[in-house]
Backbone bond lengths (Angstrom), bond angles and torsions (degrees), N, CA, C in turn:
res aa  C-N    CA-C-N  psi(-1)  N-CA   C-N-CA  omega(-1)  CA-C   N-CA-C  phi
1 M - - - 1.454 - - 1.559 110.45 -
2 A 1.291 111.47 132.40 1.533 120.11 179.86 1.539 109.16 -69.67
3 T 1.327 113.95 143.54 1.452 117.40 -176.27 1.546 111.85 -138.64
4 L 1.343 117.59 141.33 1.453 123.24 170.98 1.557 105.88 -101.14
5 Y 1.209 118.12 124.68 1.531 125.05 179.65 1.552 108.91 -102.00
6 I 1.285 116.25 125.30 1.490 123.78 -179.27 1.478 109.38 -118.32
7 R 1.326 115.60 124.53 1.540 119.77 172.11 1.496 105.49 -115.48
8 E 1.379 120.55 129.53 1.364 120.86 -178.65 1.507 110.08 -102.12
9 Y 1.325 114.74 145.31 1.441 117.38 -178.98 1.548 113.36 -135.47
10 V 1.275 122.52 151.81 1.464 128.04 176.44 1.537 107.72 -67.95
11 G 1.366 115.90 -37.81 1.454 117.75 -178.68 1.549 108.81 174.30
12 I 1.345 114.38 -161.75 1.402 120.79 -178.41 1.449 112.38 -84.14
13 G 1.386 118.21 146.67 1.417 121.75 -175.38 1.500 113.96 -78.29
14 A 1.335 115.63 154.14 1.457 124.05 171.23 1.503 107.67 -139.79
15 A 1.312 115.12 149.59 1.456 118.79 -176.79 1.531 111.90 -141.63
16 S 1.303 118.42 142.30 1.411 121.80 175.91 1.501 111.76 -85.67
17 N 1.310 119.99 128.02 1.428 121.17 -176.24 1.592 109.21 -122.64
18 A 1.317 112.72 108.60 1.508 120.08 -177.78 1.498 106.66 -72.93
19 T 1.350 113.48 131.22 1.510 118.97 176.03 1.471 103.82 -127.34
20 G 1.367 111.35 177.10 1.539 120.12 -179.45 1.495 109.89 -66.93
21 I 1.281 121.70 -24.88 1.470 124.85 -172.26 1.541 110.06 -100.35
22 G 1.310 118.72 -17.39 1.476 119.49 179.60 1.470 106.17 155.08
23 Q 1.244 117.83 -154.96 1.467 124.15 -175.16 1.456 111.98 -116.77
24 A 1.325 116.99 146.54 1.507 121.11 178.31 1.479 107.29 -132.80
25 L 1.371 117.06 144.07 1.446 122.00 177.46 1.483 105.05 -94.61
26 L 1.388 116.57 125.74 1.456 121.23 -177.21 1.569 107.14 -105.88
27 E 1.305 118.00 126.73 1.481 124.23 172.98 1.510 105.04 -99.15
28 V 1.294 112.92 128.21 1.445 119.56 176.91 1.515 110.09 -124.16
29 Q 1.286 118.58 148.12 1.427 124.63 -179.60 1.474 108.18 -85.21
30 A 1.344 119.38 73.97 1.413 124.11 174.59 1.488 108.21 -155.28
31 G 1.239 120.99 154.71 1.400 129.07 -177.96 1.572 109.07 -65.17
32 A 1.293 116.50 140.33 1.508 121.93 -175.45 1.560 105.71 -81.56
33 E 1.343 111.59 117.55 1.462 117.41 175.24 1.479 112.74 -88.04
34 P 1.354 115.92 153.28 1.395 129.10 -1.23 1.540 113.36 -69.41
35 A 1.257 114.52 151.28 1.454 117.13 174.66 1.503 113.89 -70.51
36 V 1.387 113.41 158.28 1.495 116.06 -177.29 1.581 106.63 -69.70
37 T 1.333 115.17 -46.46 1.468 117.32 177.74 1.546 109.46 -167.16
38 D 1.301 117.21 169.28 1.437 121.83 175.76 1.477 106.76 -126.65
39 Q 1.325 119.81 150.04 1.471 127.26 172.93 1.477 109.92 -147.65
40 T 1.297 116.72 167.05 1.495 121.86 175.52 1.487 107.03 -139.16
41 V 1.427 110.81 156.56 1.420 121.35 179.68 1.541 107.58 -133.15
42 A 1.361 119.32 132.86 1.391 119.23 -179.83 1.552 106.40 -78.35
43 I 1.341 112.87 136.91 1.420 119.93 179.61 1.549 112.64 -94.93
44 S 1.318 116.41 128.42 1.537 118.00 -178.25 1.599 109.25 -147.59
45 G 1.153 117.96 -174.28 1.527 124.94 176.08 1.498 118.06 -68.77
46 S 1.498 113.18 -7.11 1.452 117.53 174.60 1.512 107.43 -117.93
47 S 1.344 115.59 150.42 1.443 117.56 -177.04 1.509 107.92 -69.32
48 A 1.323 112.64 141.41 1.510 120.78 177.98 1.533 110.84 -133.63
49 Q 1.230 114.05 139.15 1.560 120.20 -175.98 1.496 113.91 -100.47
50 S 1.331 116.16 145.91 1.430 120.08 168.02 1.569 109.89 -74.97
51 A 1.321 111.26 175.80 1.457 117.88 170.40 1.594 105.76 -74.24
52 A 1.347 111.81 162.41 1.468 114.27 175.96 1.507 112.28 -62.77
53 F 1.327 114.64 138.67 1.555 113.08 175.34 1.443 114.38 -65.30
54 N 1.338 114.62 151.81 1.436 123.98 -177.79 1.497 110.39 -56.73
55 A 1.375 119.05 155.66 1.473 124.77 177.13 1.478 114.36 -61.48
56 K 1.436 117.39 -15.24 1.447 123.86 -178.75 1.548 114.15 -100.02
57 T 1.378 115.02 -6.04 1.495 121.99 -170.92 1.491 112.58 -81.32
58 Y 1.362 116.43 126.69 1.432 120.66 174.30 1.474 110.56 -133.97
59 L 1.270 118.62 -1.08 1.488 123.55 -179.42 1.513 107.86 -147.25
60 V 1.374 116.23 131.94 1.471 116.09 177.24 1.539 107.68 -127.02
61 R 1.336 115.57 149.38 1.408 123.73 171.86 1.571 105.86 -106.92
62 I 1.335 112.28 123.85 1.471 121.21 -176.25 1.547 109.45 -114.15
63 H 1.325 116.49 120.09 1.498 121.30 174.76 1.497 105.81 -124.56
64 T 1.346 113.55 136.48 1.417 125.77 175.06 1.478 113.83 -119.24
65 D 1.344 118.12 138.99 1.459 119.59 178.72 1.549 110.18 -100.35
66 S 1.353 117.23 7.22 1.460 118.98 175.83 1.540 107.44 -151.51
67 I 1.363 118.03 168.34 1.456 119.31 -179.14 1.509 108.72 -72.66
68 C 1.363 113.11 132.35 1.554 118.58 -178.03 1.558 106.73 -152.10
69 S 1.322 111.79 172.78 1.461 121.56 164.79 1.538 113.28 -123.82
70 I 1.289 111.21 145.67 1.482 114.78 -176.15 1.560 110.99 -127.09
71 L 1.350 112.98 157.90 1.467 122.25 176.85 1.493 110.95 -145.22
72 F 1.342 118.65 133.55 1.402 124.24 173.67 1.491 115.21 -98.02
73 G 1.313 115.20 145.85 1.503 118.57 172.90 1.430 115.53 170.86
74 A 1.239 119.23 -170.61 1.524 123.09 176.71 1.542 110.99 -72.38
75 N 1.307 116.86 -41.33 1.462 121.68 179.30 1.576 107.90 -146.53
76 P 1.386 114.66 64.72 1.481 119.53 -170.54 1.528 112.49 -77.08
77 T 1.361 115.46 147.69 1.378 124.02 174.23 1.609 107.67 -124.96
78 A 1.309 114.93 105.41 1.525 120.55 -174.65 1.521 104.69 -69.05
79 A 1.398 110.22 150.64 1.439 123.08 173.93 1.566 107.66 -139.19
80 A 1.296 119.21 158.19 1.429 127.03 -178.43 1.473 111.01 -59.00
81 T 1.364 117.75 -20.73 1.477 121.87 177.27 1.481 114.33 -83.05
82 N 1.314 121.28 -9.06 1.437 126.92 -176.76 1.590 107.45 -78.05
83 A 1.299 116.51 -179.26 1.425 122.89 -177.90 1.500 113.28 -53.64
84 R 1.368 119.03 118.50 1.407 121.06 -175.74 1.550 110.33 -96.86
85 L 1.397 110.91 141.43 1.457 116.32 177.91 1.528 104.53 -123.96
86 A 1.386 111.15 141.32 1.514 116.34 178.71 1.486 107.55 -79.41
87 A 1.427 112.64 165.60 1.485 117.44 175.39 1.538 108.48 -58.25
88 N 1.300 115.30 143.80 1.458 122.87 176.01 1.503 113.65 62.92
89 Q 1.281 116.45 25.30 1.512 119.51 -178.52 1.541 106.36 -97.93
90 T 1.385 115.31 143.96 1.472 121.55 176.25 1.509 107.09 -128.27
91 E 1.326 115.79 131.35 1.511 126.50 178.96 1.437 111.23 -132.55
92 Y 1.338 115.94 157.05 1.483 122.98 174.13 1.529 105.92 -110.98
93 F 1.399 117.62 148.78 1.369 124.07 176.57 1.461 114.66 -143.56
94 I 1.327 119.78 137.43 1.501 123.20 175.18 1.522 104.84 -79.33
95 V 1.343 119.06 132.38 1.393 124.27 -176.95 1.554 105.71 -135.70
96 Q 1.272 115.43 178.04 1.398 125.63 177.48 1.567 106.93 -114.66
97 P 1.420 114.78 144.54 1.448 116.05 175.20 1.549 113.02 -56.72
98 G 1.318 117.68 142.67 1.447 119.65 178.95 1.501 116.44 88.34
99 Q 1.361 117.53 -12.96 1.425 122.43 178.72 1.551 109.96 -75.62
100 K 1.295 115.99 171.09 1.461 118.31 177.75 1.493 107.64 -133.71
101 V 1.294 118.45 171.53 1.463 124.96 171.21 1.479 106.70 -123.65
102 A 1.381 115.99 140.44 1.475 122.59 179.03 1.521 103.42 -116.93
103 V 1.328 111.91 149.36 1.549 117.52 -176.04 1.566 107.00 -140.52
104 I 1.362 113.22 140.90 1.464 118.34 168.51 1.497 107.89 -142.38
105 S 1.334 117.20 157.33 1.418 123.30 -178.24 1.489 112.01 -72.45
106 N 1.383 113.55 145.29 1.508 117.69 178.87 1.502 105.65 -138.15
107 S 1.349 112.91 -179.59 1.484 117.88 -176.44 1.479 105.81 -128.52
Protein backbone atom coordinates (compact mmCIF):
# COMPACT_ATOMS: atom_id res chain seq x y z
CA MET A 1 0.00 0.00 0.00
CA ALA A 2 1.32 3.46 -0.93
CA THR A 3 1.60 5.91 1.95
CA LEU A 4 2.07 9.65 2.49
CA TYR A 5 4.02 10.31 5.69
CA ILE A 6 3.43 13.63 7.46
CA ARG A 7 5.58 14.97 10.31
CA GLU A 8 4.35 18.19 11.92
CA TYR A 9 6.70 20.81 13.39
CA VAL A 10 6.36 24.04 15.35
CA GLY A 11 9.06 25.57 13.14
CA ILE A 12 12.67 25.48 12.02
CA GLY A 13 15.35 24.26 14.41
CA ALA A 14 18.02 26.35 16.08
CA ALA A 15 20.91 25.15 18.19
CA SER A 16 23.45 26.73 20.50
CA ASN A 17 27.04 25.87 19.56
CA ALA A 18 29.68 26.46 22.22
CA THR A 19 33.01 27.50 20.72
CA GLY A 20 36.36 28.54 22.17
CA ILE A 21 35.49 32.23 21.64
CA GLY A 22 31.90 32.25 22.79
CA GLN A 23 28.54 30.96 21.70
CA ALA A 24 26.82 31.16 18.35
CA LEU A 25 23.20 30.49 17.45
CA LEU A 26 22.97 28.18 14.46
CA GLU A 27 19.89 28.28 12.24
CA VAL A 28 19.42 25.10 10.24
CA GLN A 29 16.86 24.32 7.58
CA ALA A 30 15.30 21.37 9.37
CA GLY A 31 12.25 20.83 11.50
CA ALA A 32 12.70 21.43 15.23
CA GLU A 33 12.62 18.08 17.01
CA PRO A 34 10.81 16.67 18.75
CA ALA A 35 8.05 16.89 16.20
CA VAL A 36 4.54 17.85 17.27
CA THR A 37 3.07 14.65 15.82
CA ASP A 38 3.20 12.18 12.92
CA GLN A 39 0.42 10.90 10.73
CA THR A 40 0.00 8.88 7.56
CA VAL A 41 -2.51 8.88 4.72
CA ALA A 42 -3.05 5.98 2.31
CA ILE A 43 -2.48 6.97 -1.32
CA SER A 44 -4.99 5.70 -3.88
CA GLY A 45 -6.82 6.76 -7.03
CA SER A 46 -9.23 8.86 -4.94
CA SER A 47 -8.31 11.98 -3.00
CA ALA A 48 -7.76 11.33 0.72
CA GLN A 49 -7.23 13.95 3.45
CA SER A 50 -5.01 14.00 6.50
CA ALA A 51 -6.34 14.93 9.89
CA ALA A 52 -6.26 18.65 10.65
CA PHE A 53 -2.79 19.87 11.61
CA ASN A 54 -2.13 20.54 15.29
CA ALA A 55 -2.71 24.04 16.69
CA LYS A 56 1.10 24.40 17.04
CA THR A 57 2.00 23.19 13.51
CA TYR A 58 3.54 25.68 11.07
CA LEU A 59 5.91 23.39 9.16
CA VAL A 60 5.37 19.88 7.79
CA ARG A 61 7.71 17.29 6.35
CA ILE A 62 6.00 15.28 3.61
CA HIS A 63 7.45 11.99 2.39
CA THR A 64 5.82 9.75 -0.19
CA ASP A 65 6.78 6.22 -1.14
CA SER A 66 4.98 6.44 -4.51
CA ILE A 67 4.21 9.05 -7.18
CA CYS A 68 1.37 11.31 -6.06
CA SER A 69 -0.08 14.82 -6.12
CA ILE A 70 -0.87 16.87 -3.00
CA LEU A 71 -2.95 19.92 -2.12
CA PHE A 72 -3.12 21.90 1.15
CA GLY A 73 -6.17 23.72 2.49
CA ALA A 74 -9.06 23.75 4.95
CA ASN A 75 -10.92 21.01 3.03
CA PRO A 76 -8.66 20.11 0.08
CA THR A 77 -9.42 17.63 -2.69
CA ALA A 78 -6.25 16.61 -4.52
CA ALA A 79 -6.21 16.11 -8.29
CA ALA A 80 -3.50 14.82 -10.62
CA THR A 81 -2.99 18.42 -11.78
CA ASN A 82 -1.86 19.55 -8.29
CA ALA A 83 1.74 19.57 -7.03
CA ARG A 84 3.37 16.28 -8.07
CA LEU A 85 5.83 14.38 -5.89
CA ALA A 86 8.09 11.62 -7.18
CA ALA A 87 8.33 8.25 -5.45
CA ASN A 88 10.55 8.44 -2.35
CA GLN A 89 10.57 12.27 -2.39
CA THR A 90 10.67 14.34 0.80
CA GLU A 91 9.68 18.03 0.97
CA TYR A 92 9.04 20.63 3.66
CA PHE A 93 6.08 23.03 3.50
CA ILE A 94 5.00 26.03 5.56
CA VAL A 95 1.37 25.52 6.64
CA GLN A 96 -1.21 26.98 8.99
CA PRO A 97 -2.59 25.20 12.07
CA GLY A 98 -5.84 23.40 11.31
CA GLN A 99 -5.10 22.95 7.61
CA LYS A 100 -5.03 19.52 6.00
CA VAL A 101 -3.19 17.93 3.10
CA ALA A 102 -4.98 15.82 0.49
CA VAL A 103 -3.21 13.23 -1.65
CA ILE A 104 -4.03 11.25 -4.80
CA SER A 105 -1.94 8.81 -6.84
CA ASN A 106 -0.34 10.07 -10.04
CA SER A 107 1.89 8.74 -12.79
